[in-house]
Backbone as a chain_set.jsonl record, in Angstrom:
{"seq": "MKEKGLRIKKTIKQHILNNKKEYIIVTLLFIIGIFLGVFFVNNLGDSQKTEVQEYLNNFIEKMKQTESLDNISLLKTSVMQNVILAFIIWFFGTTVIGIPVVFGIMIYRGFCFGYTISVCVTIMGMSKGLIFVLINLLLPSLLLIPAILAIAVSGFKLYKSIVKNSAKENIKLEIVRHTIFSLIMLIVMIVASLIEVFISTNILKLVIKYF", "coords": {"N": [[0.842, -1.211, 0.0], [1.937, 1.214, 0.819], [3.977, 1.427, -1.047], [2.494, 1.677, -3.376], [1.285, 4.146, -2.921], [3.544, 5.795, -2.958], [4.298, 5.432, -5.591], [2.173, 6.577, -6.976], [2.424, 9.203, -6.087], [4.917, 9.808, -7.18], [4.319, 9.615, -9.9], [2.481, 11.726, -10.208], [4.126, 13.889, -9.554], [6.012, 13.707, -11.629], [4.369, 14.157, -13.819], [3.615, 16.836, -13.396], [6.122, 18.081, -13.593], [6.76, 17.483, -16.247], [4.93, 19.038, -17.53], [5.4, 21.632, -16.78], [5.553, 24.361, -17.677], [3.001, 24.764, -18.755], [1.42, 24.395, -16.465], [2.286, 26.537, -14.923], [1.391, 28.748, -16.443], [-1.438, 28.348, -16.464], [-1.977, 28.333, -13.705], [-1.16, 30.922, -13.024], [-3.125, 32.398, -14.38], [-5.344, 31.646, -12.882], [-4.631, 32.754, -10.399], [-4.579, 35.454, -11.099], [-7.294, 35.782, -11.488], [-8.158, 35.452, -8.819], [-7.077, 37.758, -7.597], [-8.531, 39.674, -9.029], [-11.095, 39.112, -8.096], [-10.865, 39.77, -5.356], [-10.206, 42.478, -5.622], [-12.557, 43.41, -6.813], [-14.464, 43.078, -4.755], [-13.411, 44.813, -2.839], [-13.998, 47.196, -4.005], [-16.697, 47.487, -3.994], [-19.84, 49.148, -3.801], [-21.645, 50.83, -1.102], [-24.364, 50.021, -1.025], [-24.286, 47.645, -2.47], [-22.591, 46.135, -0.853], [-24.226, 45.909, 1.359], [-26.301, 44.309, 0.356], [-24.882, 41.934, -0.169], [-24.101, 41.318, 2.434], [-26.591, 40.877, 3.649], [-27.387, 38.605, 2.218], [-25.437, 36.756, 3.043], [-25.856, 36.72, 5.8], [-28.474, 35.712, 5.859], [-27.988, 33.158, 4.838], [-26.405, 32.064, 6.902], [-28.221, 32.158, 9.058], [-30.185, 30.46, 8.095], [-28.76, 28.075, 8.044], [-28.352, 27.737, 10.777], [-30.963, 27.333, 11.685], [-31.743, 25.038, 10.404], [-32.337, 21.754, 11.151], [-31.494, 19.183, 10.301], [-29.381, 18.319, 7.599], [-29.962, 17.82, 4.117], [-28.104, 15.702, 2.888], [-27.796, 14.042, 0.638], [-29.173, 15.346, -1.429], [-27.682, 17.717, -1.518], [-25.238, 16.634, -2.265], [-25.813, 15.595, -4.811], [-26.297, 17.984, -6.206], [-23.786, 19.273, -5.975], [-22.062, 17.395, -7.217], [-23.169, 17.359, -9.798], [-22.673, 19.997, -10.622], [-19.87, 19.94, -10.697], [-19.44, 17.962, -12.624], [-20.511, 19.188, -14.901], [-18.792, 21.409, -15.058], [-16.292, 20.126, -15.446], [-16.828, 18.857, -17.881], [-17.223, 21.06, -19.605], [-14.683, 22.298, -19.564], [-13.165, 20.181, -20.552], [-14.37, 19.815, -23.099], [-13.98, 22.302, -24.491], [-11.272, 22.238, -24.378], [-10.622, 20.386, -26.266], [-10.744, 21.601, -28.656], [-9.132, 23.8, -30.915], [-9.815, 26.53, -31.098], [-11.076, 26.784, -28.72], [-9.415, 27.095, -26.537], [-8.9, 29.772, -25.517], [-11.329, 30.076, -24.172], [-11.114, 28.152, -22.171], [-8.987, 29.265, -20.722], [-10.287, 31.58, -19.924], [-12.215, 30.478, -18.225], [-10.564, 29.582, -16.174], [-9.672, 32.024, -15.113], [-12.14, 33.036, -14.301], [-12.932, 31.121, -12.368], [-10.942, 31.527, -10.49], [-11.578, 34.16, -9.861], [-14.105, 33.809, -8.611], [-13.274, 32.339, -6.386], [-11.514, 34.143, -5.071], [-13.32, 36.248, -4.676], [-15.245, 35.091, -2.959], [-13.714, 34.493, -0.636], [-12.844, 37.093, 0.053], [-15.289, 38.431, 0.465], [-16.351, 37.022, 2.683], [-14.428, 37.552, 4.677], [-14.513, 40.353, 4.731], [-17.199, 40.942, 5.427], [-17.74, 39.311, 7.678], [-15.612, 39.682, 9.35], [-12.115, 39.289, 10.247], [-11.311, 36.936, 11.838], [-13.68, 35.238, 12.165], [-14.454, 35.161, 9.493], [-12.256, 33.92, 8.191], [-12.302, 31.418, 9.457], [-14.777, 30.476, 8.589], [-14.276, 30.357, 5.812], [-12.118, 28.538, 5.733], [-13.338, 26.169, 6.634], [-15.624, 25.84, 4.976], [-14.78, 26.258, 2.326], [-11.973, 25.874, 1.697], [-11.219, 23.205, 2.357], [-12.57, 21.257, 0.504], [-11.531, 22.466, -1.763], [-8.853, 21.853, -1.853], [-8.628, 19.575, -3.304], [-10.329, 20.058, -5.464], [-9.504, 22.441, -6.887], [-6.787, 21.83, -7.856], [-7.544, 19.695, -9.563], [-9.206, 20.931, -11.48], [-7.362, 22.729, -12.604], [-5.591, 20.858, -13.657], [-7.11, 19.565, -15.693], [-7.435, 21.714, -17.399], [-4.761, 22.18, -18.099], [-4.233, 19.803, -19.43], [-5.914, 20.118, -21.649], [-4.682, 22.361, -22.776], [-2.227, 21.278, -23.404], [-3.027, 19.431, -25.341], [-3.929, 21.213, -27.285], [-1.473, 22.427, -28.027], [-0.214, 20.202, -29.092], [-1.809, 19.668, -31.321], [-1.363, 21.959, -32.846], [1.376, 21.728, -33.354], [1.616, 19.207, -34.569], [-0.363, 18.09, -36.967], [-1.297, 15.648, -37.835], [-3.807, 13.255, -38.428], [-4.169, 10.797, -36.997], [-2.484, 11.117, -34.806], [-3.71, 13.27, -33.551], [-6.158, 12.122, -32.806], [-5.263, 10.23, -30.937], [-4.184, 11.909, -28.951], [-6.486, 13.247, -28.155], [-7.923, 11.14, -27.023], [-6.227, 10.542, -24.869], [-6.408, 12.959, -23.469], [-9.116, 12.879, -22.809], [-9.313, 10.563, -21.16], [-7.62, 11.34, -19.068], [-9.03, 13.582, -18.162], [-11.352, 12.364, -17.212], [-10.319, 10.954, -15.047], [-9.561, 13.104, -13.433], [-12.088, 14.12, -13.022], [-13.156, 12.23, -11.293], [-11.62, 12.819, -9.057], [-12.67, 15.349, -8.563], [-15.264, 14.651, -7.865], [-14.768, 13.322, -5.491], [-13.977, 15.552, -4.072], [-16.446, 16.8, -3.901], [-17.74, 15.026, -2.179], [-16.241, 15.445, 0.137], [-16.877, 18.11, 0.559], [-19.664, 17.999, 1.084], [-20.108, 15.962, 3.082], [-18.171, 16.401, 5.011], [-17.11, 19.164, 5.197], [-19.56, 20.725, 5.157], [-20.98, 19.587, 7.281], [-19.261, 20.033, 9.455], [-19.316, 22.799, 9.425], [-21.98, 23.151, 10.091], [-21.924, 22.453, 12.754], [-20.326, 24.421, 13.957], [-21.47, 26.794, 13.214], [-23.283, 27.998, 14.901], [-21.867, 29.649, 16.537], [-21.356, 31.877, 15.117]], "CA": [[0.0, 0.0, 0.0], [2.855, 2.344, 0.902], [4.673, 1.497, -2.343], [1.514, 2.176, -4.349], [1.159, 5.575, -2.647], [4.771, 6.443, -3.427], [4.263, 5.379, -7.051], [1.202, 7.591, -7.411], [3.051, 10.491, -5.792], [5.989, 9.986, -8.163], [3.659, 9.841, -11.196], [1.931, 13.09, -10.177], [5.269, 14.802, -9.586], [6.581, 13.656, -12.973], [3.391, 14.797, -14.708], [3.731, 18.285, -13.207], [7.423, 18.489, -14.137], [6.691, 17.385, -17.714], [4.037, 20.096, -18.038], [5.682, 22.738, -15.872], [5.203, 25.649, -18.294], [1.541, 24.83, -18.862], [0.882, 24.577, -15.12], [2.612, 27.904, -14.499], [0.481, 29.66, -17.156], [-2.816, 28.145, -15.986], [-2.019, 28.76, -12.305], [-1.093, 32.395, -13.035], [-4.452, 32.878, -14.772], [-6.205, 31.429, -11.711], [-4.224, 33.74, -9.393], [-5.077, 36.738, -11.6], [-8.725, 35.767, -11.172], [-8.292, 35.675, -7.371], [-6.828, 39.186, -7.352], [-9.664, 40.42, -9.58], [-12.212, 38.903, -7.175], [-10.592, 40.575, -4.153], [-10.292, 43.882, -6.045], [-13.973, 43.699, -7.054], [-15.13, 43.216, -3.449], [-12.887, 46.02, -2.199], [-14.546, 48.378, -4.677], [-18.158, 47.45, -3.964], [-20.513, 50.288, -3.183], [-22.296, 50.533, 0.176], [-25.61, 49.289, -1.257], [-23.919, 46.292, -2.891], [-22.077, 45.455, 0.342], [-25.39, 45.61, 2.199], [-26.972, 43.17, -0.274], [-24.039, 40.755, 0.07], [-24.179, 41.044, 3.871], [-27.912, 40.291, 3.896], [-27.378, 37.254, 1.657], [-24.583, 35.928, 3.902], [-26.557, 36.576, 7.086], [-29.607, 34.806, 5.623], [-27.414, 31.812, 4.696], [-25.983, 31.617, 8.234], [-29.44, 31.934, 9.842], [-30.836, 29.258, 7.557], [-27.954, 26.942, 8.518], [-28.61, 27.596, 12.216], [-32.323, 26.858, 11.902], [-31.931, 23.716, 9.795], [-31.983, 20.705, 12.11], [-30.696, 18.153, 9.608], [-29.115, 18.657, 6.207], [-30.25, 16.799, 3.105], [-26.781, 15.483, 2.301], [-27.905, 13.42, -0.692], [-29.549, 16.405, -2.361], [-26.514, 18.593, -1.628], [-24.214, 15.894, -3.013], [-26.247, 15.557, -6.214], [-26.078, 19.328, -6.758], [-22.345, 19.509, -6.054], [-21.5, 16.503, -8.249], [-23.651, 17.82, -11.1], [-21.923, 21.214, -10.946], [-18.497, 19.557, -11.045], [-19.491, 17.228, -13.896], [-20.713, 20.201, -15.954], [-17.551, 22.181, -15.156], [-15.266, 19.261, -16.053], [-17.201, 18.639, -19.283], [-16.993, 22.303, -20.356], [-13.233, 22.472, -19.731], [-12.721, 19.101, -21.46], [-14.881, 20.055, -24.45], [-13.265, 23.42, -25.118], [-9.87, 21.838, -24.473], [-10.425, 19.521, -27.438], [-10.796, 22.424, -29.871], [-8.081, 24.823, -30.966], [-10.398, 27.85, -30.817], [-11.68, 26.771, -27.386], [-8.422, 27.328, -25.489], [-9.179, 31.038, -24.813], [-12.465, 29.857, -23.272], [-10.542, 27.432, -21.021], [-8.248, 30.266, -19.958], [-11.304, 32.444, -19.325], [-12.813, 29.723, -17.117], [-9.581, 29.596, -15.075], [-9.731, 33.362, -14.504], [-13.446, 33.143, -13.647], [-12.91, 30.3, -11.147], [-10.102, 32.264, -9.553], [-12.378, 35.314, -9.446], [-15.104, 33.313, -7.649], [-12.54, 31.946, -5.185], [-11.077, 35.38, -4.418], [-14.522, 36.991, -4.302], [-15.848, 34.433, -1.794], [-12.838, 34.714, 0.519], [-12.857, 38.515, 0.383], [-16.615, 38.756, 1.002], [-16.468, 36.434, 4.029], [-13.545, 38.288, 5.586], [-14.999, 41.746, 4.815], [-18.503, 41.0, 6.091], [-17.768, 38.604, 8.965], [-14.432, 39.981, 10.145], [-10.977, 38.447, 9.921], [-11.29, 35.634, 12.504], [-14.848, 34.437, 11.768], [-14.42, 35.004, 8.037], [-11.245, 32.913, 7.843], [-12.799, 30.114, 9.926], [-15.848, 30.115, 7.652], [-13.641, 30.013, 4.54], [-11.32, 27.317, 5.922], [-14.231, 25.018, 6.753], [-16.584, 25.688, 3.877], [-14.228, 26.431, 0.987], [-10.612, 25.39, 1.449], [-11.1, 21.742, 2.447], [-12.818, 20.627, -0.802], [-10.717, 23.112, -2.797], [-7.537, 21.207, -1.89], [-8.707, 18.606, -4.416], [-11.074, 20.611, -6.592], [-8.711, 23.401, -7.677], [-5.762, 21.123, -8.649], [-8.185, 18.892, -10.608], [-9.625, 21.873, -12.525], [-6.138, 23.19, -13.265], [-5.022, 19.728, -14.401], [-7.89, 19.38, -16.925], [-7.089, 22.858, -18.257], [-3.404, 21.916, -18.603], [-4.362, 18.714, -20.396], [-6.468, 20.725, -22.858], [-3.635, 23.235, -23.312], [-1.234, 20.37, -23.987], [-3.647, 18.921, -26.563], [-3.893, 22.334, -28.231], [-0.097, 22.564, -28.52], [0.067, 19.016, -29.921], [-2.523, 19.841, -32.596], [-0.674, 23.014, -33.586], [2.692, 21.228, -33.786], [1.49, 18.018, -35.42], [-1.777, 18.008, -37.368], [-1.62, 14.305, -38.346], [-5.111, 12.845, -37.919], [-4.037, 9.719, -36.016], [-1.876, 11.686, -33.6], [-4.73, 14.096, -32.9], [-7.107, 11.193, -32.175], [-4.6, 9.654, -29.765], [-4.078, 12.954, -27.938], [-7.848, 13.493, -27.65], [-8.227, 10.005, -26.137], [-5.446, 10.761, -23.643], [-7.021, 14.099, -22.785], [-10.407, 12.418, -22.29], [-9.065, 9.647, -20.036], [-7.071, 12.15, -17.975], [-10.128, 14.423, -17.66], [-12.238, 11.485, -16.444], [-9.636, 10.698, -13.769], [-9.681, 14.336, -12.658], [-13.495, 14.229, -12.638], [-13.294, 11.386, -10.101], [-11.045, 13.632, -7.974], [-13.643, 16.41, -8.296], [-16.389, 14.023, -7.163], [-14.276, 13.131, -4.115], [-14.044, 16.895, -3.479], [-17.866, 17.0, -3.583], [-18.007, 14.211, -0.985], [-15.626, 16.167, 1.264], [-17.664, 19.33, 0.757], [-20.995, 17.715, 1.635], [-20.131, 15.125, 4.284], [-17.208, 16.861, 6.017], [-17.138, 20.629, 5.352], [-20.894, 21.23, 5.489], [-21.367, 19.11, 8.614], [-18.443, 20.768, 10.43], [-19.874, 24.155, 9.437], [-23.257, 23.081, 10.818], [-21.602, 22.369, 14.181], [-19.701, 25.65, 14.468], [-22.182, 27.984, 12.722], [-24.021, 28.632, 16.012], [-20.989, 30.631, 17.181], [-21.177, 33.023, 14.201]], "C": [[0.879, 1.265, 0.0], [3.579, 2.559, -0.42], [3.759, 2.071, -3.424], [1.342, 3.687, -4.189], [2.351, 6.359, -3.154], [4.811, 6.498, -4.946], [3.33, 6.441, -7.616], [1.781, 8.99, -7.236], [4.133, 10.829, -6.824], [5.413, 10.308, -9.538], [3.122, 11.266, -11.297], [3.052, 14.124, -10.305], [5.875, 14.886, -10.982], [5.674, 14.348, -13.981], [3.5, 16.319, -14.621], [5.029, 18.813, -13.8], [7.418, 18.491, -15.666], [5.84, 18.497, -18.333], [4.178, 21.369, -17.205], [5.22, 24.087, -16.432], [3.69, 25.834, -18.352], [0.894, 25.08, -17.499], [1.131, 25.99, -14.607], [1.637, 28.902, -15.128], [-0.932, 29.568, -16.601], [-2.963, 28.624, -14.541], [-1.976, 30.284, -12.196], [-2.445, 33.002, -13.4], [-5.43, 32.76, -13.605], [-5.912, 32.472, -10.633], [-4.674, 35.143, -9.799], [-6.569, 36.88, -11.28], [-8.981, 36.032, -9.696], [-8.124, 37.157, -7.042], [-7.979, 40.051, -7.873], [-10.881, 40.322, -8.666], [-12.077, 39.741, -5.924], [-10.751, 42.064, -4.473], [-11.747, 44.303, -6.226], [-14.705, 43.942, -5.742], [-14.697, 44.501, -2.752], [-13.465, 47.3, -2.795], [-16.073, 48.352, -4.782], [-18.706, 48.708, -3.3], [-21.208, 49.862, -1.9], [-23.566, 49.703, 0.0], [-25.331, 47.843, -1.656], [-23.394, 45.483, -1.708], [-23.22, 45.049, 1.271], [-26.142, 44.39, 1.665], [-26.211, 41.874, -0.013], [-24.12, 40.343, 1.534], [-25.503, 40.384, 4.234], [-27.977, 38.852, 3.408], [-26.604, 36.303, 2.572], [-25.252, 35.684, 5.251], [-27.745, 35.622, 6.971], [-29.137, 33.361, 5.513], [-27.044, 31.24, 6.06], [-27.2, 31.293, 9.1], [-30.168, 30.672, 9.395], [-30.109, 28.0, 8.025], [-28.217, 26.673, 9.999], [-29.963, 26.95, 12.488], [-32.58, 25.465, 11.337], [-31.438, 22.632, 10.749], [-31.104, 19.631, 11.473], [-30.571, 18.518, 8.129], [-29.46, 17.493, 5.288], [-28.959, 16.552, 2.315], [-26.832, 14.92, 0.884], [-28.235, 14.459, -1.753], [-28.382, 17.358, -2.603], [-25.423, 17.938, -2.469], [-24.547, 15.849, -4.499], [-25.969, 16.894, -6.899], [-24.599, 19.589, -6.982], [-21.697, 18.682, -7.155], [-21.9, 16.972, -9.64], [-22.897, 19.072, -11.546], [-20.5, 20.883, -11.392], [-18.428, 18.789, -12.358], [-19.628, 18.212, -15.059], [-19.436, 21.004, -16.17], [-16.457, 21.38, -15.858], [-15.544, 19.048, -17.539], [-16.9, 19.875, -20.124], [-15.502, 22.499, -20.617], [-12.683, 21.428, -20.697], [-13.114, 19.424, -22.903], [-14.108, 21.162, -25.151], [-11.767, 23.143, -25.242], [-9.569, 20.964, -25.669], [-10.464, 20.308, -28.747], [-9.735, 23.522, -29.799], [-8.634, 26.191, -30.576], [-10.984, 27.936, -29.41], [-10.719, 27.069, -26.254], [-8.603, 28.677, -24.78], [-10.34, 30.917, -23.822], [-11.989, 29.15, -22.002], [-9.787, 28.403, -20.121], [-9.203, 31.217, -19.238], [-11.961, 31.784, -18.122], [-11.879, 29.725, -15.916], [-9.608, 30.941, -14.346], [-11.035, 33.521, -13.72], [-13.492, 32.344, -12.339], [-12.057, 30.957, -10.075], [-10.846, 33.465, -8.988], [-13.387, 34.906, -8.372], [-14.454, 32.967, -6.311], [-12.125, 33.186, -4.386], [-12.247, 36.194, -3.898], [-15.123, 36.425, -3.015], [-15.027, 34.676, -0.533], [-12.93, 36.166, 0.991], [-14.184, 38.942, 1.008], [-16.745, 38.261, 2.434], [-15.647, 37.214, 5.052], [-14.051, 39.711, 5.799], [-16.273, 41.843, 5.645], [-18.461, 40.44, 7.514], [-16.599, 38.959, 9.882], [-13.344, 38.95, 9.883], [-11.071, 37.041, 10.523], [-12.445, 34.736, 12.058], [-14.845, 34.16, 10.271], [-13.443, 33.928, 7.602], [-11.677, 31.517, 8.279], [-13.868, 29.59, 8.97], [-15.269, 29.624, 6.328], [-12.871, 28.696, 4.652], [-12.203, 26.075, 5.946], [-15.004, 24.778, 5.467], [-15.96, 25.648, 2.486], [-12.903, 25.707, 0.769], [-10.471, 23.869, 1.481], [-11.38, 21.051, 1.108], [-11.943, 21.194, -1.909], [-9.323, 22.516, -2.912], [-7.473, 20.143, -2.985], [-9.303, 19.229, -5.662], [-10.225, 21.506, -7.486], [-7.606, 22.705, -8.479], [-6.36, 20.303, -9.793], [-8.626, 19.769, -11.783], [-8.42, 22.354, -13.327], [-5.554, 22.091, -14.15], [-5.773, 19.479, -15.71], [-7.572, 20.495, -17.917], [-5.715, 22.667, -18.886], [-3.431, 20.828, -19.657], [-4.91, 19.237, -21.725], [-5.458, 21.619, -23.554], [-2.56, 22.408, -24.022], [-1.749, 19.786, -25.31], [-3.612, 19.984, -27.66], [-2.504, 22.478, -28.861], [0.287, 21.389, -29.427], [-0.579, 19.141, -31.293], [-1.814, 20.869, -33.472], [0.65, 22.508, -34.154], [2.585, 20.088, -34.794], [0.02, 17.799, -35.748], [-2.17, 16.659, -37.956], [-2.878, 13.775, -37.649], [-5.025, 11.806, -36.809], [-3.468, 10.237, -34.702], [-2.885, 12.522, -32.808], [-5.735, 13.219, -32.155], [-6.536, 10.618, -30.886], [-4.523, 10.668, -28.626], [-5.438, 13.284, -27.328], [-8.267, 12.396, -26.68], [-7.496, 10.163, -24.801], [-6.041, 11.874, -22.796], [-8.332, 13.69, -22.126], [-10.229, 11.525, -21.07], [-8.56, 10.419, -18.821], [-8.161, 13.004, -17.338], [-11.099, 13.606, -16.811], [-11.636, 11.162, -15.076], [-9.76, 11.918, -12.857], [-11.126, 14.573, -12.211], [-13.764, 13.399, -11.381], [-12.764, 12.131, -8.875], [-12.022, 14.743, -7.576], [-14.864, 15.876, -7.553], [-16.019, 13.744, -5.707], [-14.318, 14.468, -3.369], [-15.49, 17.224, -3.076], [-18.253, 16.244, -2.314], [-17.453, 14.893, 0.268], [-16.45, 17.403, 1.606], [-18.959, 19.052, 1.504], [-20.929, 17.007, 2.987], [-19.136, 15.554, 5.362], [-17.367, 18.364, 6.258], [-18.491, 21.147, 5.832], [-21.313, 20.821, 6.89], [-20.54, 19.759, 9.72], [-18.986, 22.195, 10.571], [-21.171, 24.202, 10.228], [-23.022, 23.065, 12.329], [-21.104, 23.699, 14.748], [-20.468, 26.92, 14.101], [-22.926, 28.724, 13.837], [-23.189, 29.692, 16.739], [-20.787, 31.88, 16.315], [-22.212, 34.101, 14.502]], "O": [[0.609, 2.235, -0.708], [3.776, 3.689, -0.864], [4.193, 2.849, -4.273], [1.263, 4.421, -5.174], [2.203, 7.447, -3.71], [5.288, 7.472, -5.529], [3.648, 7.113, -8.597], [1.651, 9.847, -8.11], [4.25, 11.967, -7.277], [5.939, 11.157, -10.257], [3.278, 11.931, -12.321], [2.944, 15.094, -11.054], [6.211, 15.967, -11.465], [6.146, 15.038, -14.884], [3.481, 17.009, -15.64], [5.042, 19.867, -14.435], [7.99, 19.378, -16.3], [6.007, 18.85, -19.5], [3.205, 22.083, -16.962], [4.569, 24.862, -15.731], [3.165, 26.904, -18.045], [-0.047, 25.865, -17.379], [0.279, 26.57, -13.932], [1.118, 29.787, -14.448], [-1.553, 30.587, -16.3], [-3.964, 29.251, -14.194], [-2.676, 30.869, -11.369], [-2.865, 33.997, -12.809], [-6.24, 33.656, -13.368], [-6.834, 33.013, -10.024], [-5.099, 35.931, -8.954], [-7.038, 37.94, -10.865], [-9.916, 36.755, -9.349], [-8.923, 37.736, -6.306], [-8.357, 41.037, -7.241], [-11.608, 41.296, -8.475], [-13.043, 40.356, -5.473], [-11.35, 42.814, -3.702], [-12.132, 45.409, -5.845], [-15.475, 44.894, -5.624], [-15.515, 45.193, -2.148], [-13.427, 48.359, -2.167], [-16.664, 49.1, -5.561], [-18.114, 49.252, -2.368], [-21.348, 48.668, -1.636], [-23.821, 48.786, 0.78], [-26.041, 46.928, -1.241], [-23.704, 44.3, -1.568], [-23.186, 43.984, 1.888], [-26.571, 43.535, 2.44], [-26.805, 40.849, 0.321], [-24.198, 39.154, 1.843], [-25.537, 39.445, 5.029], [-28.54, 37.983, 4.075], [-27.051, 35.189, 2.844], [-25.215, 34.572, 5.777], [-27.994, 34.821, 7.872], [-29.787, 32.448, 6.021], [-27.328, 30.077, 6.349], [-27.217, 30.276, 9.794], [-30.696, 29.918, 10.212], [-30.735, 26.993, 8.358], [-28.294, 25.52, 10.422], [-30.101, 26.13, 13.395], [-33.527, 24.792, 11.744], [-30.261, 22.599, 11.108], [-30.092, 19.226, 12.045], [-31.529, 18.964, 7.499], [-29.272, 16.329, 5.641], [-28.751, 17.108, 1.237], [-26.014, 15.276, 0.036], [-27.655, 14.458, -2.839], [-28.119, 17.758, -3.737], [-24.767, 18.595, -3.278], [-23.674, 16.041, -5.345], [-25.471, 16.935, -8.024], [-24.199, 20.068, -8.043], [-20.887, 19.189, -7.93], [-21.078, 16.983, -10.557], [-22.524, 19.192, -12.713], [-19.986, 21.47, -12.344], [-17.473, 18.94, -13.121], [-18.944, 18.083, -16.074], [-19.036, 21.255, -17.307], [-15.78, 21.888, -16.752], [-14.625, 19.056, -18.358], [-16.38, 19.758, -21.233], [-15.095, 22.821, -21.733], [-11.848, 21.733, -21.549], [-12.294, 19.32, -23.816], [-13.634, 20.982, -26.273], [-11.08, 23.722, -26.083], [-8.411, 20.807, -26.055], [-10.241, 19.747, -29.82], [-9.486, 24.093, -28.737], [-8.004, 26.927, -29.817], [-11.349, 29.019, -28.952], [-11.151, 27.277, -25.121], [-8.474, 28.735, -23.557], [-10.344, 31.562, -22.774], [-12.404, 29.498, -20.896], [-9.933, 28.366, -18.9], [-8.963, 31.61, -18.096], [-12.235, 32.442, -17.119], [-12.327, 29.851, -14.777], [-9.572, 30.991, -13.116], [-11.043, 34.068, -12.618], [-14.016, 32.817, -11.331], [-12.407, 30.944, -8.895], [-10.762, 33.757, -7.795], [-13.511, 35.574, -7.346], [-14.999, 33.258, -5.247], [-12.356, 33.265, -3.179], [-12.18, 36.764, -2.809], [-15.467, 37.171, -2.099], [-15.575, 35.022, 0.513], [-13.075, 36.431, 2.185], [-14.205, 39.719, 1.963], [-17.2, 39.001, 3.307], [-16.117, 37.499, 6.153], [-14.023, 40.22, 6.919], [-16.403, 42.74, 6.478], [-19.055, 41.002, 8.435], [-16.592, 38.583, 11.054], [-13.615, 37.869, 9.36], [-10.927, 36.054, 9.8], [-12.222, 33.605, 11.624], [-15.19, 33.063, 9.832], [-13.763, 33.11, 6.74], [-11.449, 30.543, 7.562], [-13.864, 28.418, 8.593], [-15.708, 28.61, 5.786], [-12.963, 27.842, 3.77], [-11.863, 25.051, 5.353], [-15.037, 23.667, 4.939], [-16.539, 25.071, 1.565], [-12.732, 25.008, -0.23], [-9.688, 23.304, 0.717], [-10.518, 20.326, 0.612], [-11.639, 20.502, -2.881], [-8.675, 22.653, -3.95], [-6.404, 19.849, -3.522], [-8.85, 18.971, -6.778], [-10.226, 21.346, -8.706], [-7.488, 22.958, -9.678], [-5.768, 20.217, -10.869], [-8.443, 19.398, -12.942], [-8.446, 22.385, -14.557], [-5.082, 22.358, -15.255], [-5.145, 19.21, -16.734], [-7.454, 20.256, -19.119], [-5.522, 22.956, -20.067], [-2.731, 20.918, -20.666], [-4.436, 18.853, -22.794], [-5.383, 21.637, -24.783], [-2.058, 22.781, -25.083], [-0.996, 19.663, -26.276], [-3.304, 19.691, -28.815], [-2.378, 22.632, -30.076], [1.018, 21.558, -30.403], [0.016, 18.772, -32.306], [-1.678, 20.682, -34.681], [1.005, 22.819, -35.291], [3.359, 20.01, -35.747], [-0.753, 17.368, -34.892], [-3.258, 16.526, -38.518], [-2.991, 13.844, -36.425], [-5.72, 11.913, -35.798], [-3.912, 9.847, -33.622], [-2.917, 12.49, -31.578], [-6.119, 13.52, -31.025], [-7.228, 10.528, -29.872], [-4.768, 10.326, -27.469], [-5.537, 13.566, -26.133], [-8.883, 12.667, -25.649], [-8.075, 9.944, -23.738], [-6.164, 11.754, -21.577], [-8.623, 14.11, -21.007], [-10.913, 11.704, -20.062], [-9.003, 10.191, -17.695], [-8.213, 13.138, -16.115], [-11.612, 14.098, -15.805], [-12.347, 11.103, -14.073], [-10.028, 11.787, -11.663], [-11.364, 15.156, -11.153], [-14.518, 13.824, -10.505], [-13.364, 12.089, -7.8], [-12.18, 15.042, -6.392], [-15.434, 16.568, -6.71], [-16.84, 13.906, -4.804], [-14.651, 14.515, -2.184], [-15.727, 17.848, -2.042], [-18.997, 16.756, -1.478], [-18.099, 14.92, 1.316], [-16.69, 17.706, 2.775], [-19.314, 19.77, 2.438], [-21.613, 17.403, 3.93], [-19.245, 15.117, 6.507], [-17.708, 18.794, 7.36], [-18.565, 21.912, 6.793], [-21.929, 21.606, 7.612], [-21.057, 20.011, 10.808], [-19.1, 22.726, 11.675], [-21.437, 25.165, 10.946], [-23.825, 23.601, 13.092], [-21.424, 24.056, 15.882], [-20.163, 27.999, 14.61], [-23.171, 29.926, 13.734], [-23.73, 30.527, 17.464], [-20.125, 32.828, 16.736], [-22.23, 35.142, 13.845]]}, "num_chains": 1, "name": "protein.A"}
């Protein structure tokens, strides 16, 4: 079991090293999105901040009043969202003209991530906001974000292969590889959904009464 874990770790490390440039580009786009999200929140008007605060307060109150969570329903929603996201990134990654869309998705996901963190900290304060973010967002994101980035990198790699070598058979092979890799990353994203619903949400339910 230990040897298998080391082998998987080595494979992941080698994959990242082999696609270092692609990972750097995609990660930078994601980070740019985070900064844009934080910048957007910092420049919200008073009325917009009030609306966001009301939404967040309503969410917290609803969590406090809910005796038991419908984990199955939450899981279905989370898995469906991740399946759609993975499919969109995979699909646009298989087309040459779709790569800008993939890059746009990376910036948008980063924006959402930065926006959520900034809103929680701004509205709830540093300590409560960070606790809320750590429980509700960061735990599943430890798997979700790397998986999203990996699918984007796979699509970027496919794009570069098509541009360099337009042979029909080679393109088919690269598309198959991209598809298999994307499916593996989708499984990782589903595991992230399980963590989100059965760990993060339930921990949040326990500590939300202190907010």
